[in-house]
NUTI-157837 format. One record per residue (C-alpha): residue in three letters; x, z, y. Coordinates in steps of 0.25 Angstrom, whole numbers, plus 5000, padded with zeros to 4 digits. Example, Ala and Ser with C-alpha at 12.3 -4.5 7.8 and 13.67 -1.06 7.14 Angstrom:
// NUTI-157837
ALA504950314982SER505550294996
END
This chain:
// NUTI-157837
MET471647824800TYR471147894786ILE471847874774GLN470847874764LYS471747874751ILE473147894747ILE473347844735GLU474547894728ILE475547784719ASP476547874716SER477247994722GLN477947904733ASN476847784736PHE475447794741ILE474347704745LEU473447774758GLU472147704759LEU471747694774GLU470347704778ASN469747634793CYS471047584797PRO471247464804LEU472547404802LYS473047414815GLU472947574812ALA473447564798ASN474747494801LEU475047594811PHE475047704800ARG475947604791ARG476947594801ILE476847764803LEU476947784789ALA478247674787SER479147704799GLN478747874806ILE478647964796ARG479648074799ALA480648084788ILE482148144788ALA483548084783ILE484948104785HIS485248054798LYS486848084805VAL487948104792THR489048184798PHE490248164787ARG491248294787HIS491948244774ASN491848114767THR492748054757SER491847994748HIS491847834746LEU490847814754SER490647804769ASN489947914780GLU489047794784PHE488747764769LEU488347904767SER487647924778GLN486647824774ARG486647864761LEU486148004765GLY485347944776LEU484447904765LEU484148024758LYS482648054758LEU482748214764VAL481448304763PHE481148414773GLN480348534766ASP479648604779GLN479848564794PHE480748464796LYS482048494805ASN482648384813ASN484048344811PHE484648464800GLN485748424791VAL486048404778GLN487448414772LEU488548394761ASN489748434756GLU490348384743ASN491448364735CYS492148314725PRO493448394718SER494348304717ASP494748354704SER493548304701LEU493348194689THR492148134695ARG491348114707LYS490148194712ILE489048124715ILE488248174728ARG486848174730GLY485748214737ARG485648344731ASP486848384737LEU486448374751THR486248514757CYS484848524765PRO484248614773ASP483148694766PHE482248614773CYS482648474767GLN483048424754VAL483548294749HIS482148214741ASP482248234727GLU482448074727ASP483748094734LEU484448214726ASP485048134716ALA485248014727GLU486847994727ILE487448004739CYS488947994737SER489948014726LEU491148094729TYR492548074721PRO493448174717GLY494148214729GLN493048174739ARG492148254748LEU490848224756CYS490448304768PHE489348284778VAL488048344787ALA486948244789THR485848274799VAL484448244795THR483448184805GLU482048144805GLY481847994809ALA480948014819GLN481648114826LEU483048014826ASN482147914831GLN481647994843THR483348014846ASN483947884844LYS482947754847LYS483947664837LEU483647734827LYS482047704820TYR481547824813ASN480947724802GLN482147704795ALA481947714781LYS482747854779PHE481747924790ASN480547854784PRO479847924772VAL478847804769SER479747714760HIS478547604762CYS477047584769GLY476347464769PHE474947424767ILE474447384753SER473147284755ASP472847314768SER472747394779SER472147514773LYS473047544759LEU474347574764PHE475547604754LEU476547724757SER477747734750ILE478547854754ASP479947924750GLY479748044748ARG480148134759LYS478948164764ASN477648164754LYS476448074759ASP475448184763GLN476648194775ILE476848054779ILE475548034779GLN475048144787GLU476448104795ALA476047974798LEU474348004801GLU474948114812ILE475847984818TYR474647914816SER473747974825SER474748024835LYS474747864837LYS473347834838
END
């Protein structure tokens, strides 16, 4: 498989021009891009204290959708945490955002989600939890009921052919850059040949 040219539409949308690639091979590459690129997400949340107006299940789901980016080498099953409260004498609510999560040095909340509202705490309410961050493909190996191509584990938002099998449209969410995604897809493609 040869990628002849990468046309950048904007920072998250690209067109890959494939050279001398039969439809079967191009479709395999498209499927790899769409479902097998490694990414991390919050998987399991343990609540220590939650008096907010949102249920634990709803908060867990919201947290799972936050985009997390790791800086250097990936470490599996690390934890992020939050311990916030709104004083009972406060006159206003306290908004808990993505930036309030305490992450290890090698991980951070994606820029888009720093201002994402997780929940609001009203006077006298408290929210305290520890969340385990897992890599999608690793999770799939340990639990056969889950699939690693769940949206929260996939940094590729959309991948499809434009006019024929020689042009592939790729839309990414920003957790990994295009070079990392393409390199990883090519490695997986080579291992399947």
